[in-house]
N, CA, C and O atoms as a Maestro MAE file, in Angstrom:
{
 s_m_m2io_version
 :::
 2.0.0
}

f_m_ct {
 s_m_title
 :::
 protein
 m_atom[204] {
  # First column is atom index #
  i_m_mmod_type
  r_m_x_coord
  r_m_y_coord
  r_m_z_coord
  i_m_residue_number
  s_m_chain_name
  s_m_pdb_residue_name
  s_m_pdb_atom_name
  i_m_atomic_number
  :::
  1 25 165.352 -63.935 -37.710 1 A "MET " " N  " 7
  2 3 164.845 -63.714 -36.351 1 A "MET " " CA " 6
  3 2 165.867 -62.878 -35.579 1 A "MET " " C  " 6
  4 15 167.059 -63.185 -35.568 1 A "MET " " O  " 8
  5 25 165.384 -61.835 -34.945 2 A "THR " " N  " 7
  6 3 166.274 -60.955 -34.198 2 A "THR " " CA " 6
  7 2 166.515 -61.492 -32.797 2 A "THR " " C  " 6
  8 15 165.845 -62.417 -32.337 2 A "THR " " O  " 8
  9 25 167.486 -60.890 -32.135 3 A "ALA " " N  " 7
  10 3 167.784 -61.296 -30.754 3 A "ALA " " CA " 6
  11 2 166.563 -61.065 -29.860 3 A "ALA " " C  " 6
  12 15 166.301 -61.840 -28.941 3 A "ALA " " O  " 8
  13 25 165.823 -59.993 -30.140 4 A "ALA " " N  " 7
  14 3 164.621 -59.691 -29.347 4 A "ALA " " CA " 6
  15 2 163.574 -60.795 -29.524 4 A "ALA " " C  " 6
  16 15 162.941 -61.212 -28.554 4 A "ALA " " O  " 8
  17 25 163.392 -61.267 -30.761 5 A "ASP " " N  " 7
  18 3 162.436 -62.351 -31.016 5 A "ASP " " CA " 6
  19 2 162.815 -63.609 -30.240 5 A "ASP " " C  " 6
  20 15 161.969 -64.269 -29.637 5 A "ASP " " O  " 8
  21 25 164.120 -63.925 -30.273 6 A "ILE " " N  " 7
  22 3 164.591 -65.119 -29.571 6 A "ILE " " CA " 6
  23 2 164.355 -64.976 -28.071 6 A "ILE " " C  " 6
  24 15 163.908 -65.913 -27.410 6 A "ILE " " O  " 8
  25 25 164.661 -63.796 -27.545 7 A "ALA " " N  " 7
  26 3 164.483 -63.560 -26.109 7 A "ALA " " CA " 6
  27 2 163.014 -63.686 -25.722 7 A "ALA " " C  " 6
  28 15 162.684 -64.268 -24.689 7 A "ALA " " O  " 8
  29 25 162.136 -63.139 -26.555 8 A "ILE " " N  " 7
  30 3 160.694 -63.211 -26.274 8 A "ILE " " CA " 6
  31 2 160.216 -64.662 -26.309 8 A "ILE " " C  " 6
  32 15 159.459 -65.104 -25.445 8 A "ILE " " O  " 8
  33 25 160.678 -65.397 -27.334 9 A "ARG " " N  " 7
  34 3 160.232 -66.787 -27.465 9 A "ARG " " CA " 6
  35 2 160.755 -67.658 -26.337 9 A "ARG " " C  " 6
  36 15 160.005 -68.458 -25.779 9 A "ARG " " O  " 8
  37 25 162.027 -67.518 -25.991 10 A "THR " " N  " 7
  38 3 162.573 -68.340 -24.904 10 A "THR " " CA " 6
  39 2 161.951 -67.926 -23.586 10 A "THR " " C  " 6
  40 15 161.724 -68.772 -22.721 10 A "THR " " O  " 8
  41 25 161.669 -66.634 -23.411 11 A "GLY " " N  " 7
  42 3 161.014 -66.163 -22.192 11 A "GLY " " CA " 6
  43 2 159.624 -66.760 -22.072 11 A "GLY " " C  " 6
  44 15 159.214 -67.172 -20.986 11 A "GLY " " O  " 8
  45 25 158.895 -66.810 -23.179 12 A "LEU " " N  " 7
  46 3 157.551 -67.395 -23.175 12 A "LEU " " CA " 6
  47 2 157.621 -68.888 -22.875 12 A "LEU " " C  " 6
  48 15 156.808 -69.421 -22.121 12 A "LEU " " O  " 8
  49 25 158.605 -69.554 -23.476 13 A "ALA " " N  " 7
  50 3 158.749 -70.987 -23.238 13 A "ALA " " CA " 6
  51 2 159.055 -71.259 -21.777 13 A "ALA " " C  " 6
  52 15 158.487 -72.172 -21.178 13 A "ALA " " O  " 8
  53 25 159.955 -70.464 -21.197 14 A "ALA " " N  " 7
  54 3 160.325 -70.662 -19.801 14 A "ALA " " CA " 6
  55 2 159.131 -70.406 -18.894 14 A "ALA " " C  " 6
  56 15 158.895 -71.157 -17.948 14 A "ALA " " O  " 8
  57 25 158.376 -69.345 -19.179 15 A "SER " " N  " 7
  58 3 157.229 -69.039 -18.324 15 A "SER " " CA " 6
  59 2 156.127 -70.078 -18.500 15 A "SER " " C  " 6
  60 15 155.387 -70.363 -17.558 15 A "SER " " O  " 8
  61 25 156.014 -70.641 -19.690 16 A "THR " " N  " 7
  62 3 155.012 -71.690 -19.917 16 A "THR " " CA " 6
  63 2 155.377 -72.941 -19.128 16 A "THR " " C  " 6
  64 15 154.520 -73.566 -18.505 16 A "THR " " O  " 8
  65 25 156.677 -73.304 -19.162 17 A "LEU " " N  " 7
  66 3 157.114 -74.465 -18.396 17 A "LEU " " CA " 6
  67 2 156.879 -74.240 -16.916 17 A "LEU " " C  " 6
  68 15 156.448 -75.147 -16.204 17 A "LEU " " O  " 8
  69 25 157.164 -73.030 -16.452 18 A "ARG " " N  " 7
  70 3 156.955 -72.707 -15.049 18 A "ARG " " CA " 6
  71 2 155.470 -72.780 -14.720 18 A "ARG " " C  " 6
  72 15 155.085 -73.299 -13.673 18 A "ARG " " O  " 8
  73 25 154.645 -72.263 -15.612 19 A "ALA " " N  " 7
  74 3 153.192 -72.250 -15.382 19 A "ALA " " CA " 6
  75 2 152.636 -73.668 -15.360 19 A "ALA " " C  " 6
  76 15 151.647 -73.936 -14.678 19 A "ALA " " O  " 8
  77 25 153.265 -74.578 -16.102 20 A "LEU " " N  " 7
  78 3 152.786 -75.959 -16.121 20 A "LEU " " CA " 6
  79 2 153.168 -76.698 -14.850 20 A "LEU " " C  " 6
  80 15 152.415 -77.544 -14.369 20 A "LEU " " O  " 8
  81 25 154.344 -76.379 -14.300 21 A "SER " " N  " 7
  82 3 154.793 -77.113 -13.123 21 A "SER " " CA " 6
  83 2 154.302 -76.482 -11.822 21 A "SER " " C  " 6
  84 15 153.969 -77.198 -10.878 21 A "SER " " O  " 8
  85 25 154.254 -75.160 -11.763 22 A "ASP " " N  " 7
  86 3 153.900 -74.494 -10.511 22 A "ASP " " CA " 6
  87 2 152.457 -74.675 -10.053 22 A "ASP " " C  " 6
  88 15 152.244 -74.933 -8.869 22 A "ASP " " O  " 8
  89 25 151.449 -74.554 -10.928 23 A "PRO " " N  " 7
  90 3 150.062 -74.677 -10.451 23 A "PRO " " CA " 6
  91 2 149.798 -75.986 -9.728 23 A "PRO " " C  " 6
  92 15 148.980 -76.033 -8.809 23 A "PRO " " O  " 8
  93 25 150.474 -77.036 -10.129 24 A "VAL " " N  " 7
  94 3 150.274 -78.316 -9.451 24 A "VAL " " CA " 6
  95 2 150.688 -78.179 -7.990 24 A "VAL " " C  " 6
  96 15 149.964 -78.593 -7.085 24 A "VAL " " O  " 8
  97 25 151.874 -77.586 -7.772 25 A "GLN " " N  " 7
  98 3 152.351 -77.383 -6.403 25 A "GLN " " CA " 6
  99 2 151.413 -76.450 -5.645 25 A "GLN " " C  " 6
  100 15 151.105 -76.675 -4.474 25 A "GLN " " O  " 8
  101 25 150.964 -75.398 -6.332 26 A "VAL " " N  " 7
  102 3 150.063 -74.426 -5.697 26 A "VAL " " CA " 6
  103 2 148.754 -75.101 -5.303 26 A "VAL " " C  " 6
  104 15 148.244 -74.873 -4.206 26 A "VAL " " O  " 8
  105 25 148.210 -75.926 -6.187 27 A "GLN " " N  " 7
  106 3 146.947 -76.608 -5.899 27 A "GLN " " CA " 6
  107 2 147.104 -77.595 -4.749 27 A "GLN " " C  " 6
  108 15 146.218 -77.713 -3.903 27 A "GLN " " O  " 8
  109 25 148.229 -78.303 -4.719 28 A "ILE " " N  " 7
  110 3 148.467 -79.249 -3.627 28 A "ILE " " CA " 6
  111 2 148.548 -78.497 -2.308 28 A "ILE " " C  " 6
  112 15 147.945 -78.902 -1.314 28 A "ILE " " O  " 8
  113 25 149.297 -77.400 -2.307 29 A "ALA " " N  " 7
  114 3 149.436 -76.618 -1.080 29 A "ALA " " CA " 6
  115 2 148.087 -76.048 -0.649 29 A "ALA " " C  " 6
  116 15 147.747 -76.071 0.533 29 A "ALA " " O  " 8
  117 25 147.328 -75.541 -1.605 30 A "ALA " " N  " 7
  118 3 146.016 -74.964 -1.297 30 A "ALA " " CA " 6
  119 2 145.073 -76.045 -0.772 30 A "ALA " " C  " 6
  120 15 144.318 -75.804 0.170 30 A "ALA " " O  " 8
  121 25 145.113 -77.226 -1.370 31 A "ALA " " N  " 7
  122 3 144.244 -78.319 -0.927 31 A "ALA " " CA " 6
  123 2 144.592 -78.729 0.496 31 A "ALA " " C  " 6
  124 15 143.708 -78.985 1.314 31 A "ALA " " O  " 8
  125 25 145.888 -78.789 0.783 32 A "ARG " " N  " 7
  126 3 146.310 -79.150 2.136 32 A "ARG " " CA " 6
  127 2 145.835 -78.105 3.133 32 A "ARG " " C  " 6
  128 15 145.303 -78.441 4.191 32 A "ARG " " O  " 8
  129 25 146.033 -76.826 2.787 33 A "ARG " " N  " 7
  130 3 145.612 -75.747 3.682 33 A "ARG " " CA " 6
  131 2 144.113 -75.817 3.917 33 A "ARG " " C  " 6
  132 15 143.652 -75.733 5.055 33 A "ARG " " O  " 8
  133 25 143.351 -75.973 2.834 34 A "THR " " N  " 7
  134 3 141.895 -76.002 2.941 34 A "THR " " CA " 6
  135 2 141.446 -77.182 3.803 34 A "THR " " C  " 6
  136 15 140.580 -77.036 4.666 34 A "THR " " O  " 8
  137 25 142.040 -78.347 3.564 35 A "ALA " " N  " 7
  138 3 141.654 -79.542 4.320 35 A "ALA " " CA " 6
  139 2 141.978 -79.362 5.795 35 A "ALA " " C  " 6
  140 15 141.178 -79.718 6.660 35 A "ALA " " O  " 8
  141 25 143.146 -78.811 6.080 36 A "VAL " " N  " 7
  142 3 143.555 -78.642 7.476 36 A "VAL " " CA " 6
  143 2 142.658 -77.627 8.169 36 A "VAL " " C  " 6
  144 15 142.278 -77.817 9.325 36 A "VAL " " O  " 8
  145 25 142.318 -76.549 7.465 37 A "ILE " " N  " 7
  146 3 141.493 -75.502 8.071 37 A "ILE " " CA " 6
  147 2 140.053 -75.974 8.249 37 A "ILE " " C  " 6
  148 15 139.459 -75.762 9.306 37 A "ILE " " O  " 8
  149 25 139.486 -76.612 7.223 38 A "SER " " N  " 7
  150 3 138.051 -76.923 7.269 38 A "SER " " CA " 6
  151 2 137.750 -78.163 8.090 38 A "SER " " C  " 6
  152 15 136.758 -78.189 8.819 38 A "SER " " O  " 8
  153 25 138.594 -79.206 7.987 39 A "THR " " N  " 7
  154 3 138.275 -80.446 8.707 39 A "THR " " CA " 6
  155 2 139.532 -81.028 9.351 39 A "THR " " C  " 6
  156 15 140.072 -82.017 8.855 39 A "THR " " O  " 8
  157 25 140.002 -80.439 10.437 40 A "PRO " " N  " 7
  158 3 141.218 -80.953 11.072 40 A "PRO " " CA " 6
  159 2 141.064 -82.388 11.557 40 A "PRO " " C  " 6
  160 15 142.008 -83.173 11.462 40 A "PRO " " O  " 8
  161 25 139.894 -82.744 12.073 41 A "ALA " " N  " 7
  162 3 139.690 -84.103 12.580 41 A "ALA " " CA " 6
  163 2 139.728 -85.115 11.437 41 A "ALA " " C  " 6
  164 15 140.362 -86.164 11.551 41 A "ALA " " O  " 8
  165 25 139.058 -84.799 10.354 42 A "CYS " " N  " 7
  166 3 139.041 -85.695 9.193 42 A "CYS " " CA " 6
  167 2 140.447 -85.829 8.616 42 A "CYS " " C  " 6
  168 15 140.866 -86.916 8.219 42 A "CYS " " O  " 8
  169 25 141.167 -84.713 8.575 43 A "THR " " N  " 7
  170 3 142.510 -84.730 8.003 43 A "THR " " CA " 6
  171 2 143.426 -85.615 8.837 43 A "THR " " C  " 6
  172 15 144.187 -86.410 8.286 43 A "THR " " O  " 8
  173 25 143.361 -85.486 10.162 44 A "SER " " N  " 7
  174 3 144.228 -86.303 11.010 44 A "SER " " CA " 6
  175 2 143.839 -87.772 10.908 44 A "SER " " C  " 6
  176 15 144.708 -88.643 10.922 44 A "SER " " O  " 8
  177 25 142.546 -88.056 10.805 45 A "ALA " " N  " 7
  178 3 142.093 -89.434 10.653 45 A "ALA " " CA " 6
  179 2 142.568 -90.000 9.324 45 A "ALA " " C  " 6
  180 15 142.979 -91.158 9.248 45 A "ALA " " O  " 8
  181 25 142.513 -89.188 8.284 46 A "TRP " " N  " 7
  182 3 142.965 -89.614 6.961 46 A "TRP " " CA " 6
  183 2 144.457 -89.880 6.973 46 A "TRP " " C  " 6
  184 15 144.924 -90.858 6.388 46 A "TRP " " O  " 8
  185 25 145.211 -89.008 7.641 47 A "ARG " " N  " 7
  186 3 146.657 -89.201 7.743 47 A "ARG " " CA " 6
  187 2 146.965 -90.494 8.506 47 A "ARG " " C  " 6
  188 15 147.843 -91.262 8.111 47 A "ARG " " O  " 8
  189 25 146.244 -90.724 9.586 48 A "ALA " " N  " 7
  190 3 146.470 -91.938 10.378 48 A "ALA " " CA " 6
  191 2 146.136 -93.175 9.546 48 A "ALA " " C  " 6
  192 15 146.816 -94.197 9.647 48 A "ALA " " O  " 8
  193 25 145.106 -93.082 8.740 49 A "HIS " " N  " 7
  194 3 144.693 -94.188 7.893 49 A "HIS " " CA " 6
  195 2 145.745 -94.480 6.828 49 A "HIS " " C  " 6
  196 15 145.976 -95.637 6.477 49 A "HIS " " O  " 8
  197 25 146.391 -93.414 6.309 50 A "ARG " " N  " 7
  198 3 147.364 -93.576 5.231 50 A "ARG " " CA " 6
  199 2 148.682 -94.165 5.716 50 A "ARG " " C  " 6
  200 15 149.365 -94.842 4.947 50 A "ARG " " O  " 8
  201 25 149.054 -93.930 6.954 51 A "THR " " N  " 7
  202 3 150.368 -94.390 7.425 51 A "THR " " CA " 6
  203 2 150.344 -95.866 7.794 51 A "THR " " C  " 6
  204 15 151.365 -96.415 8.208 51 A "THR " " O  " 8
  :::
 }
 m_bond[203] {
  # First column is bond index #
  i_m_from
  i_m_to
  i_m_order
  :::
  1 1 2 1
  2 2 3 1
  3 3 4 2
  4 3 5 1
  5 5 6 1
  6 6 7 1
  7 7 8 2
  8 7 9 1
  9 9 10 1
  10 10 11 1
  11 11 12 2
  12 11 13 1
  13 13 14 1
  14 14 15 1
  15 15 16 2
  16 15 17 1
  17 17 18 1
  18 18 19 1
  19 19 20 2
  20 19 21 1
  21 21 22 1
  22 22 23 1
  23 23 24 2
  24 23 25 1
  25 25 26 1
  26 26 27 1
  27 27 28 2
  28 27 29 1
  29 29 30 1
  30 30 31 1
  31 31 32 2
  32 31 33 1
  33 33 34 1
  34 34 35 1
  35 35 36 2
  36 35 37 1
  37 37 38 1
  38 38 39 1
  39 39 40 2
  40 39 41 1
  41 41 42 1
  42 42 43 1
  43 43 44 2
  44 43 45 1
  45 45 46 1
  46 46 47 1
  47 47 48 2
  48 47 49 1
  49 49 50 1
  50 50 51 1
  51 51 52 2
  52 51 53 1
  53 53 54 1
  54 54 55 1
  55 55 56 2
  56 55 57 1
  57 57 58 1
  58 58 59 1
  59 59 60 2
  60 59 61 1
  61 61 62 1
  62 62 63 1
  63 63 64 2
  64 63 65 1
  65 65 66 1
  66 66 67 1
  67 67 68 2
  68 67 69 1
  69 69 70 1
  70 70 71 1
  71 71 72 2
  72 71 73 1
  73 73 74 1
  74 74 75 1
  75 75 76 2
  76 75 77 1
  77 77 78 1
  78 78 79 1
  79 79 80 2
  80 79 81 1
  81 81 82 1
  82 82 83 1
  83 83 84 2
  84 83 85 1
  85 85 86 1
  86 86 87 1
  87 87 88 2
  88 87 89 1
  89 89 90 1
  90 90 91 1
  91 91 92 2
  92 91 93 1
  93 93 94 1
  94 94 95 1
  95 95 96 2
  96 95 97 1
  97 97 98 1
  98 98 99 1
  99 99 100 2
  100 99 101 1
  101 101 102 1
  102 102 103 1
  103 103 104 2
  104 103 105 1
  105 105 106 1
  106 106 107 1
  107 107 108 2
  108 107 109 1
  109 109 110 1
  110 110 111 1
  111 111 112 2
  112 111 113 1
  113 113 114 1
  114 114 115 1
  115 115 116 2
  116 115 117 1
  117 117 118 1
  118 118 119 1
  119 119 120 2
  120 119 121 1
  121 121 122 1
  122 122 123 1
  123 123 124 2
  124 123 125 1
  125 125 126 1
  126 126 127 1
  127 127 128 2
  128 127 129 1
  129 129 130 1
  130 130 131 1
  131 131 132 2
  132 131 133 1
  133 133 134 1
  134 134 135 1
  135 135 136 2
  136 135 137 1
  137 137 138 1
  138 138 139 1
  139 139 140 2
  140 139 141 1
  141 141 142 1
  142 142 143 1
  143 143 144 2
  144 143 145 1
  145 145 146 1
  146 146 147 1
  147 147 148 2
  148 147 149 1
  149 149 150 1
  150 150 151 1
  151 151 152 2
  152 151 153 1
  153 153 154 1
  154 154 155 1
  155 155 156 2
  156 155 157 1
  157 157 158 1
  158 158 159 1
  159 159 160 2
  160 159 161 1
  161 161 162 1
  162 162 163 1
  163 163 164 2
  164 163 165 1
  165 165 166 1
  166 166 167 1
  167 167 168 2
  168 167 169 1
  169 169 170 1
  170 170 171 1
  171 171 172 2
  172 171 173 1
  173 173 174 1
  174 174 175 1
  175 175 176 2
  176 175 177 1
  177 177 178 1
  178 178 179 1
  179 179 180 2
  180 179 181 1
  181 181 182 1
  182 182 183 1
  183 183 184 2
  184 183 185 1
  185 185 186 1
  186 186 187 1
  187 187 188 2
  188 187 189 1
  189 189 190 1
  190 190 191 1
  191 191 192 2
  192 191 193 1
  193 193 194 1
  194 194 195 1
  195 195 196 2
  196 195 197 1
  197 197 198 1
  198 198 199 1
  199 199 200 2
  200 199 201 1
  201 201 202 1
  202 202 203 1
  203 203 204 2
  :::
 }
}
């Protein structure tokens, strides 16, 4: 295996790990934004209920 092969494989592994962890954060952020934009009253009521 050449140095280029190793670099490609480790690069793919790193990007795969990033892709596995990041979408969760992105989805959470998007869900929060969507909830706040579409139903501010429901969101505040839900927050009050959770605390």
